[in-house]
C-alpha positions in Angstrom: 16.7 19.3 -11.7 13.9 21.2 -10.0 14.1 23.5 -7.0 10.4 24.2 -6.6 7.0 24.1 -8.3 4.4 26.7 -7.7 0.8 26.3 -8.5 -2.1 28.8 -8.3 -5.1 28.5 -5.9 -8.4 30.4 -5.6 -8.8 29.4 -2.0 -5.6 29.1 0.0 -7.0 27.6 3.2 -9.0 24.9 1.2 -5.8 24.0 -0.8 -3.6 24.1 2.4 -6.0 21.5 3.9 -5.9 19.3 0.8 -2.1 19.4 0.4 -1.5 18.9 4.2 -3.6 15.7 3.8 -1.8 14.2 0.9 1.7 15.3 1.8 1.2 14.0 5.3 0.7 10.5 3.8 4.0 10.9 1.8 5.9 12.1 4.9 6.3 15.8 3.8 5.4 18.6 6.2 4.5 22.2 5.6 7.5 24.5 5.7 7.7 28.1 6.7 6.5 30.1 3.7 8.7 32.5 1.9 6.1 35.2 2.0 2.5 36.0 3.2 -0.2 34.2 1.3 1.9 31.3 0.3 2.2 27.7 1.6 4.9 25.2 0.8 5.8 21.5 1.6 9.2 19.9 1.4 11.9 17.8 3.0 12.4 18.5 6.7 16.0 17.4 6.4 16.9 20.0 3.9 14.2 22.7 3.7 16.4 25.4 2.2 18.1 23.4 -0.5 15.7 20.5 -1.2 12.7 20.5 -3.5 9.5 22.4 -2.5 5.9 22.3 -3.7 4.3 25.7 -3.3 0.8 27.2 -3.6 -0.4 30.8 -3.8 -2.9 33.0 -5.6 -1.7 33.9 -9.1 0.6 36.8 -9.2 -1.4 38.5 -11.9 -4.5 38.7 -9.8 -6.6 36.6 -12.3 -8.4 33.3 -11.3 -6.1 30.3 -11.0 -6.8 27.7 -13.6 -5.5 24.2 -14.1 -3.2 23.7 -17.1 -4.5 21.3 -19.7 -1.9 18.6 -20.0 -0.1 19.6 -16.9 0.4 17.0 -14.1 2.6 16.8 -11.0 3.6 13.3 -10.0 4.9 12.4 -6.5 6.9 9.4 -5.6 5.7 6.7 -3.1 7.7 4.1 -1.4 5.0 1.4 -1.8 1.5 0.8 -3.3 -0.2 1.3 0.1 1.1 4.8 0.2 -0.4 5.3 -3.3 -3.7 4.2 -2.1 -3.6 6.2 1.1 -2.5 9.3 -0.9 -5.6 8.8 -3.2 -8.0 8.2 -0.3 -6.6 11.3 1.7 -7.0 13.5 -1.3 -10.6 12.5 -1.9 -11.5 13.0 1.8 -9.8 16.5 1.6 -11.9 17.7 -1.4 -10.0 16.4 -4.4 -11.7 14.5 -7.3 -10.8 11.1 -8.6 -8.9 11.1 -12.0 -7.9 7.4 -11.8 -8.2 4.8 -9.1 -5.0 3.3 -7.6 -3.7 0.5 -9.7 -1.1 -0.7 -12.3 -0.9 0.9 -15.7 1.0 -1.7 -17.9 1.3 1.0 -20.6 4.1 2.3 -18.4 5.4 -1.1 -17.4 4.0 -4.0 -15.2 5.5 -2.5 -12.0 4.0 1.0 -12.5 1.4 1.6 -9.7 -0.3 4.9 -9.7 -3.4 6.9 -8.7 -4.6 10.2 -10.1 -6.4 13.1 -8.4 -7.4 16.7 -9.1 -6.8 19.1 -6.3 -9.6 21.6 -5.3 -8.5 24.0 -8.1 -8.4 21.4 -10.7 -4.7 20.7 -11.0 -3.9 17.1 -11.8 -1.8 15.1 -9.5 -0.4 11.5 -9.6 1.3 9.4 -7.0 3.6 6.7 -8.3 5.3 3.6 -6.9 7.7 2.0 -9.3 8.6 -1.5 -8.3 5.1 -2.8 -7.7 4.6 -6.6 -7.5 1.2 -8.2 -7.1 2.7 -11.1 -5.2 4.2 -8.7 -2.6 1.0 -6.6 -2.4 -1.9 -9.1 -2.7 -3.6 -6.5 -4.9 -3.9 -7.1 -8.6 -6.1 -4.2 -9.6 -5.2 -3.6 -13.3 -6.3 -0.3 -14.8 
């Protein structure tokens, strides 16, 4: 459905450091940028045709701001990756928007953590298929 997402930043290097940290946990590496002043991450197996997440200063020259109600959710293969994503994001300058845990509103197997990046954009990392018996972690949120 999507080819890429681009979000604005006010400090490219600070945001590159943050996104390098969280995408490293999820197994995505930084790709060659399309143009100067951009950074992008995606699938090493298909960088030209797969999905990419991009950051750059806003085209209009105004300050980048986070969209109210806007959130980007990334998929994880297990609950441990969700926890590592959250911890890496906090260490890299992100802010906590919701500790890792299940959210039964979305189903008993919906395990998620929420962060804000250094520019205030809301991010989630989700594992669908969580089982407390398999994970030994029953932290309900």
